[in-house]
N, C-alpha and C positions, 0 to 999 in steps of 0.2 A: 222639494229640492233646495238646498240654501243655494239664496242669492248672494255671487261675488259684485264687488264695487262695479268690475267691467260690464255686468250684468245690471245693473241700476243705472249705468250712463248709457246705456244701448236701450233702457225701457224712458228718460230722460228724454232721449232722440222721436222716437215713436211716440209718444205724446207731443211733442213740440207741434212735429208733422198732423197727428191725426187733429189737434185741436188748431191748428192753423186751415184743414182740409172741415170739419164742425164748424168754424167763423166761416168759411167763404163761404160756405152753404146757407146761411143766417143771412149774411149779407146780403147774396142773392134771392134769398125769400121777399129780405125788405126797397130791395132795386126793384125785384117782379110787383110790389104792393104800389109803390110809389111811379112804375109809368104806367101804371091798369090808373092812378090814379088817376094826374096829369095827363093821359090819353098820349105819350111822347111816340109812340108805335113801335115800329123796330127800332128805331136806330135808339135809344132810350134803352132797349134792351144790350146791345153792343156795348153803350157807352158805359153800365153798368159791371157787365163782364172782362170788358178792356178794365174799368177804373179798379176791380175789384185784383187780377191778377197785378197789374203796378203798383198795388197800394204794399199789396205780399211780398216781394222785389224792394221793392225802396224800404219796407217797417226792416226784414232780412239785413236791410244793408246797414241802416239807420238807426236802430232800436238806443243799441250807446247815448248816438246823437242824443236821442229823445227825452233819455232819462235823465242823461247830464242837464240835461237847458233846464227840465221840469223839473230841477230840485237847486236850480242858479249855481250848480260846479262849474270849477273853476281852476282849471291845471294847479299841481303846488308847485311851486317853486325850488328846483332843489336844494338851493341853496339854504331857503326859511326853515325849510324843511327835509333838512336832512335826515333827522333820525327816519321821520315815516318814510324816506325816499329807500334809505340801510334797510330798514324792515323789513318792508318788501318785495327789495331784492335777495336777499336774505332768505325768506319765508317760499319765494318761490322756485329760490333754488332746492331748498328742501324737499319742496313739493315735486319738482322738475316739469317744471311748467314755464314760460314768460314770466319776464319780469308783467306784467301790467301795466298799463298809463294810470299814473296818478292824478288826485283829482280832490283837491278840499270840499268841502260847502258850507260854507257861512253859514254856521245857526250856531247858539249852543246849546243845542239838546245835542247831547252825543249817542250819535248813529251812525254809519258806515252800510254801505251794497259795492255789489259787483254787476256791473252788467258788461254787454257786450257776445258775437252771434256762436264764438269760440273761442279756446284760449290766445292762439295769436291777435286776435283783435278785442283784444277784453280793457273793459277799466273797471279801476275799481275807485271809491271815493268813502271820505273819513271828515266828517262834522268836525268846526274849530270847536266846536263843544266835549266831544268824545278825546281828542290831545288835551283838553287841558286833565282832563282827569284820570284819564292811562295813563301808570306806568309801562317801561319797555317787557316787561314779558306778559302785562294785558293787554297792552296793546300786538306784539305777539299773533296772543290770541286770538283776536279782534279778525287784523289781516290773515291769519290762517283758517281760518270761518272761510273768510272770503274768494279764500284761495281754493278751496275745498269748493265754493258753488263752482268758480270759472273751471277746474278740471272735470269735476265731474255731469258740467253744461244744465246749471241750474240756472243759472243766467237769463242763459238763454230761451226760457219756457218763460220766466218768471218777469220779463222784459217786454214779451212780447201779450204777452195776459195786458201789462200794463197799456201798452201801445193799443189794442183791440179794441180792451175795454172802453180808453177815450172815444177812443169812433164808433162803438158802439153808444153811447153818450150822447154824442152830437148828433147824432143820426135818430135817434132820443127829439134833440130839443128842434131838430131842421123840420120835422115831421110837425111837434109843437107850435110851432111859428107856424108854416105854411097852412094848419088848420086856421090860429089866429088871425094872420093877415091879410087872408086868400080865398077863406072857407065863403064869405060870401057874393065875390066874383063867378067863383065856381056854382053857387047857387043858382044865380044869375043863369050859369048856361048852359048847365046841364040838369035841373029841377031840383036840385038839394042832393042828389044821386051821391056827385063827388065829394060833398062836403060833408056828409053826413058815412062814408066810409073812411074819411080820410080822420075827423070824432074818434070815428071806433077804433082804428090800428092806432094814431098818435094814442087816445087814454091809456089801450092793449102797450104800446111799448111804453107811457110812464113810469107802469106798475111792471114790467117784464124789465126792463132795459137795467134797475140799478141794481135787480135778487139775479139777473144774468149773469153779472161782471159781480156777483157779490162770492155766487157760486161758482165761476170760475175761480177764483182763487181759491176757495173752500178744494176743491179739488186742485191743486197743488196744493199734494200731499205734505204734512206737519213730519212726513220722514224724513223728507227733506232736508230741516235745521236741523233733524237733530243728528241728522245723517254725518252735515255738515258741521257739524259739531264737535264726533268724534274723529273727522277724519282732521280736519284741526290743531286735535287736538295729537293725534298719531303724528300732524309732520312734525308739531313745536315736542315733542315730546314730553310735554307739559299741562295736563291740561287742565289743573289747577288757577293755570294764568286766563285762560278762556273762560272759567267760573267763576273769579276773583273779577274779570269783566262785567261778566252777564250780571254778579249782586250791585256793579255800581250801574249800568242799565237800565235797571229794577231799581235804585233807591230814586234817579234822579229825574222818571218823571215827569220831566221837560217835552213839548208840543213843536214838532217841525215843524215854522210856519208856509211852506209849501211843501209840505205832505197831500197825501186826496188820496181815498178809495182807488184811485185807477193806480197807484203805483209806494201804496202802503208796502205789500207784499215783499217788494225789493230789498227792505232795508231788513239787518242783524237782528233790531227788536221796534216793536209797535212804534212805530213815528210820532200817534200822536197822544204818548203821555200817558192811559188810561188802557186800563181790563191786562193789561201785562200780567196778572194772574189769573184770569178769569180762562176759568176752565169747560166751561158749559154752554159756551157763543158755537154754532155751527158755524159759523160764516166767520172766526178768526183767522188770522193772516197767520198768525204763532204757537209754537207749541208756548204752554204757562213760561214764564223765564223761572221757576221757582220749580221745576220739572227736568227741566234743563239742564240747571245746577248739581238737582240731589243728580244723576246722568253721570255726569263730567264727572264728581267726586269720587264718582262708583270705579270709577272707568281709569283700570291699568295697562299705562303703553310699557 
């Protein structure tokens, strides 16, 4: 059966819900292991259950703020960045979505991303480096790509992945630090059993956590980027504008200093400035730019 844009949006919402449920279960298992090791009793289970519930609520309403703060993005002054605001407004009107809040990311590496929980509470950020190298038509293509993510609810799932991925890494570090600094004291109290369990859990997490985060990013289909490219091209009615922008992004190659493995998938192009042509890696966060350019150049609107 042929998929429509609306069915793809609905599928994104289901994936977001499923991802939060699965990750909550994963965090629950970690909480159970920690309570057992530290012997916190029933109070520990209640604490972790409440923590997971409130963390998900906090994440839902603050995921955009987390992403913006992590990248050092600041509100774009309407006077200083008048053309950017004009482009965002005209593309939003063409897409039939509310104008997102506009931010500037102070980085010479050209890139952009969108974030937020829905089109009514969305933000979009572009780097200073992107504004320096893009003409108006290319900027329209980039903005239309990000507006498409907003309209298709891609950015909610991508932002949640970034924040929860960071939490998993923090839990791994907590286990490892507990093992290093508290292991001897627990060994004396419990005959070494608790320390041994914590050692095993910590080492397992040290291996699994980065892989788990990478697989989460990989689970966000590369088709999301292809769909945003196509949707953006239909909004502007000029696919070559985005294609030309992607050529410049491919050739730029600078690395964003505040990018991390947890938020790399948010950006329109790989923020690490390498492997943008790589098609072999199963953990790649983006489709190869050359393939995206090829598809756009063949697109008829």
